[in-house]
N, C-alpha and C positions, 0 to 999 in steps of 0.2 A: 407278830407278826412273819409269816415270808414271803420275800418277792419275787416277782417273777421271772425268770430267767431269761436271755437270748433265744437257751434250749426251748425251755419250755412253751416259747412263743412257736421256734423252729418245729414243735412235735403238736401243739396243737395246730398249727397252720398243711402238717402231710397231714392228719387226721383226716382236718377240712376238704385240701387238695386244693390248697390256695400257693398258688405262688408269690412270695415275699422278697425282697432284697436284705439287702445287709441292714441299710438304714430304715427300712423297717420292719426286723427282729426289733431295731432298740426301738422305734416309736412306740413300738406297740406295748413294749416288755411295758415302759411307763407309763401308760395310758391305762393298760392292763389293771397296774402295781395302784394308779389311782380308783378304779373302778372296785379292787377289793378294798380296799380305804372305807369309801363309803358304806358298802356294806358292812362292816364290821362297826362302823358309828352307828348305824341302826339299830345292831344288836345292843348296842348298850343304852340304847334310852330305859327310863327309869317306866315300866312300862306293867309294874305287879298290880296295884292295884285299878288296871283298866281292864272290864270284862269282855271278854272275845265277843264281837262282832265282822256281821258279812260287810257291814260299810261305814263308815266314817257319822251320814245322815242316816236319820231314821227315814224308810222309806214306805208308803201307803199307795199301792193301787186303787186306783180311780176307777171305780168297774160300773158300769148300770145296769140295773137288775133288767134282767130276760125280758123284754115286753113283744104277744106278737104285732106286729105291725102291719096293713096293705103292703099291697108288693105289688107290682109290674106284674097284669095278667098276661097267658104264659102267651097267647095268641100277638102281641103287640111285643114283646120279648122277641119270637119266634119270628117277625116282621122285619127286624133290622139285623137278624144274625146272616151271615152270608149265605148258612147254609144251613137248610134243615132238613128231618127226617125222624118218621116216629111220634113225632111232638117233642125233638131235641134237637140240640143246636148240629148240627156236625162236623166237626173237624176232622180234621189230615189224621192217619195213623200216624206214629211217632214210635211205637216198637212194633219187633216182628211179631208173630205169632209165639203162643207161646208151647212148649215143647217139648 
């Protein structure tokens, strides 16, 4: 496995527009080496007999059937609204006119 050099870290810092000190170059090079080693270890896992999956634990959506149920009467809802117009709740305009 190749190691991350100070010049690699300096190049990444320039690309990221980060100002790093000489001490940070050494520190970050070591830390990035550790990250790459950890990622390489994941690639060594014996997964040939593991089927592809989207989640490690099976998921089941819990949905109830749609059923029509009584709701509040329109007059009751509009009575609690700050403003009403033409049988609807009036809200302030947030978008300009379509042009």
